[in-house]
C-alpha positions in Angstrom: -0.1 0.1 -0.1 1.6 3.3 -1.1 1.3 6.3 1.2 -0.2 9.6 -0.3 2.3 12.2 -1.3 1.9 15.8 -0.3 1.3 17.2 -3.6 -1.0 14.4 -5.0 -4.2 16.7 -4.8 -2.4 19.7 -6.5 -1.8 20.6 -10.1 0.0 23.6 -11.7 -2.2 26.2 -13.1 -1.4 25.4 -16.6 -1.9 21.7 -16.0 -5.1 22.3 -14.2 -6.6 24.5 -17.1 -5.7 21.8 -19.8 -6.5 18.6 -17.8 -9.2 19.5 -15.4 -11.3 22.3 -16.9 -10.4 22.4 -20.6 -9.8 26.1 -20.6 -7.0 28.4 -21.5 -4.5 29.0 -18.8 -5.2 32.8 -19.0 -8.9 32.0 -18.4 -8.0 30.1 -15.2 -5.4 32.9 -14.1 -8.4 35.5 -14.3 -10.4 33.1 -12.1 -7.8 33.5 -9.3 -8.0 37.3 -9.4 -10.6 39.1 -7.0 -11.6 38.4 -3.2 -13.8 35.5 -4.1 -11.6 34.0 -6.8 -10.3 30.4 -7.4 -7.9 29.7 -4.4 -4.4 28.8 -5.1 -1.0 28.6 -3.6 2.6 29.2 -4.7 5.1 26.5 -5.3 8.2 28.4 -5.9 7.0 31.2 -8.5 4.3 29.2 -10.1 0.5 29.0 -8.9 -0.8 25.6 -7.9 -4.4 24.6 -7.8 -5.6 22.2 -4.9 -8.2 20.1 -6.8 -10.7 19.5 -4.0 -10.8 23.3 -3.3 -11.3 24.1 -6.9 -14.1 21.7 -7.2 -16.0 23.2 -4.1 -15.3 26.7 -5.5 -16.9 25.8 -8.9 -19.8 24.1 -7.1 -20.3 27.3 -5.2 -20.8 29.2 -8.4 -23.5 26.8 -9.7 -26.8 28.8 -10.5 -30.3 27.6 -10.9 -32.2 28.5 -13.9 -34.7 31.4 -13.4 -38.0 29.7 -12.8 -39.9 32.5 -14.3 -38.4 31.9 -17.6 -39.0 28.1 -17.9 -41.5 27.3 -20.5 -44.4 25.2 -19.5 -45.6 22.2 -21.6 -49.0 22.8 -23.0 
């Protein structure tokens, strides 16, 4: 049985953008800006993203459709 490594749940921003969310790294970089942005840390001079925290951040941004705009079946 192998022991988990410290950085198993982390990815560099570039890798996170391509592998996890299929977005351009500049888009993910914009997500990290602002007070409620995507959480990150630095490893050396590069941003790293904690995958479980990113998942929680994305789920927190989900919106339900406007109920008044739904079309009722006739």
